[in-house]
C-alpha positions as CSV (number, residue, x, y, z in Angstrom):
1,M,5.1,-10.4,18.3
2,S,4.4,-13.2,15.7
3,A,7.3,-13.9,13.3
4,P,6.4,-11.7,10.1
5,R,5.4,-14.9,8.2
6,D,2.4,-15.3,10.2
7,L,0.6,-12.0,9.0
8,E,-2.6,-13.0,7.1
9,L,-3.5,-10.5,4.3
10,V,-7.8,-10.2,5.2
11,P,-9.7,-7.5,3.2
12,I,-11.6,-4.7,4.7
13,G,-15.5,-5.3,4.6
14,D,-16.5,-2.5,7.4
15,A,-16.7,1.1,8.4
16,S,-15.3,0.1,11.7
17,D,-11.9,-1.3,10.1
18,V,-11.8,1.8,7.2
19,A,-12.1,4.1,10.2
20,A,-9.4,2.7,11.8
21,L,-7.3,2.5,8.8
22,N,-7.8,6.1,8.3
23,A,-6.8,7.2,11.3
24,A,-3.7,5.0,11.2
25,L,-2.9,7.2,7.8
26,R,-3.8,10.4,9.9
27,A,-1.2,9.5,12.6
28,A,1.0,8.9,10.0
29,G,0.5,12.1,8.0
30,L,-0.9,10.3,5.4
31,P,-4.2,11.0,3.0
32,E,-7.0,9.1,3.7
33,A,-8.0,6.0,1.3
34,N,-11.1,6.4,-0.1
35,A,-13.2,3.0,0.3
36,D,-15.2,3.8,-2.3
37,R,-12.2,3.5,-4.9
38,V,-9.8,1.5,-3.2
39,D,-9.3,-2.8,-2.5
40,L,-8.5,-2.4,1.5
41,F,-6.6,-4.6,3.1
42,K,-5.1,-5.4,6.9
43,F,-2.6,-7.2,7.8
44,V,-3.5,-9.7,11.1
45,H,-1.7,-11.3,13.3
46,P,-2.9,-15.2,14.9
47,S,-3.9,-13.3,17.7
48,R,-6.2,-10.9,14.9
49,E,-4.5,-8.2,16.3
50,V,-4.1,-5.4,12.9
51,A,-0.1,-5.1,12.5
52,G,-0.8,-2.8,9.2
53,Y,-2.8,-1.8,6.2
54,A,-2.8,-1.4,2.4
55,G,-4.9,-0.5,-0.7
56,L,-5.2,-1.5,-4.4
57,E,-6.4,0.6,-6.8
58,G,-6.5,-0.5,-10.6
59,E,-6.4,-3.3,-12.6
60,A,-4.3,-4.9,-14.8
61,P,-1.5,-4.8,-16.4
62,D,-0.6,-1.9,-13.5
63,I,-2.4,-1.7,-10.3
64,L,-1.3,1.7,-8.1
65,L,-0.3,0.5,-4.4
66,R,-2.1,2.7,-1.4
67,S,-2.4,3.2,1.8
68,F,0.5,0.5,2.8
69,I,1.1,1.8,6.1
70,V,2.9,-0.4,9.1
71,R,1.2,0.6,12.4
72,D,3.1,2.2,15.4
73,G,4.4,-0.3,17.5
74,E,4.8,-2.4,14.9
75,R,7.6,-1.0,13.0
76,G,11.3,-2.3,12.7
77,A,10.3,-6.3,13.0
78,G,10.8,-6.9,9.3
79,L,7.1,-6.7,9.0
80,G,6.9,-4.5,6.4
81,A,8.7,-6.2,4.5
82,A,6.4,-9.7,4.4
83,M,3.0,-7.3,4.3
84,L,4.7,-5.7,1.2
85,A,5.1,-9.2,-0.1
86,S,2.1,-10.4,0.7
87,V,0.4,-7.9,-0.9
88,L,2.5,-7.9,-3.7
89,A,1.7,-11.6,-4.3
90,E,-2.2,-10.3,-4.4
91,V,-1.2,-8.3,-6.9
92,R,0.4,-10.9,-9.3
93,S,-2.9,-12.7,-8.2
94,R,-4.7,-10.3,-10.1
95,S,-2.6,-11.0,-13.1
96,A,-1.0,-7.0,-13.2
97,T,2.8,-7.1,-14.4
98,R,3.8,-3.9,-12.4
99,V,3.1,-2.0,-9.2
100,W,3.3,1.9,-8.8
101,L,3.2,3.6,-5.8
102,L,4.1,7.6,-4.7
103,T,5.4,8.3,-1.4
104,T,6.6,11.1,0.7
105,T,8.2,9.2,3.4
106,A,9.4,5.8,2.7
107,A,11.1,6.0,-0.7
108,A,14.1,3.9,1.2
109,F,12.2,1.3,1.9
110,F,10.8,0.4,-1.3
111,S,13.6,1.0,-2.9
112,K,15.1,-1.7,-0.4
113,N,12.4,-3.9,-2.0
114,G,13.2,-4.0,-5.8
115,F,11.0,-0.4,-6.9
116,Q,12.3,2.4,-8.6
117,K,11.9,5.9,-8.7
118,I,10.3,7.0,-12.3
119,E,9.5,10.6,-13.3
120,R,5.3,10.9,-12.5
121,A,4.5,11.7,-16.0
122,A,6.1,8.5,-17.1
123,A,3.2,6.6,-15.2
124,P,0.7,4.8,-17.9
125,A,-2.3,6.8,-17.8
126,T,-4.8,3.8,-15.6
127,I,-2.4,5.1,-12.9
128,S,-2.1,8.8,-13.7
129,K,-5.9,8.9,-13.8
130,T,-6.5,7.6,-10.2
131,E,-7.4,10.3,-7.8
132,E,-4.1,9.8,-5.8
133,F,-2.0,10.5,-8.7
134,A,-4.5,13.3,-9.8
135,S,-5.0,15.3,-6.5
136,V,-4.5,13.9,-3.1
137,C,-0.7,13.2,-3.3
138,P,0.8,16.4,-3.4
139,S,3.6,16.8,-6.0
140,T,6.1,16.3,-4.4
141,A,5.7,12.4,-4.1
142,I,8.1,10.5,-5.2
143,C,6.8,7.8,-8.2
144,M,8.0,4.5,-8.0
145,W,6.9,1.1,-10.0
146,K,8.3,-2.6,-9.6
147,D,8.1,-5.1,-12.5
148,L,6.3,-8.1,-11.2
């Protein structure tokens, strides 16, 4: 396996990539990504093997991170933190100052990486009106944010 720094963030552009992402999300018990509303990315090793995925929705100053997943077989090697750093660099390049997310399974991981829990109702309207906040994620999902 390549070192985490060797991962490349690549925009997803074709239906087969979206199908692979959605299969990985389903396998993890997570909601599928809506490619019409979300900018989707894959993280690839130099060998072109996919390590994971992420999606971004919205515009600066607040952007929603969604569909963040490290593929089975890639977990536990520090790739999640490397992937998160890469996608946060992408968020910063969009002039965003804060990133938001909802999670039912990874609050500890995101807390270790600087995200803070917050009441869902405290999210700005631009975030709370997204499909993910309004209807996709269950009301039990933990809302988190991070200043950039």
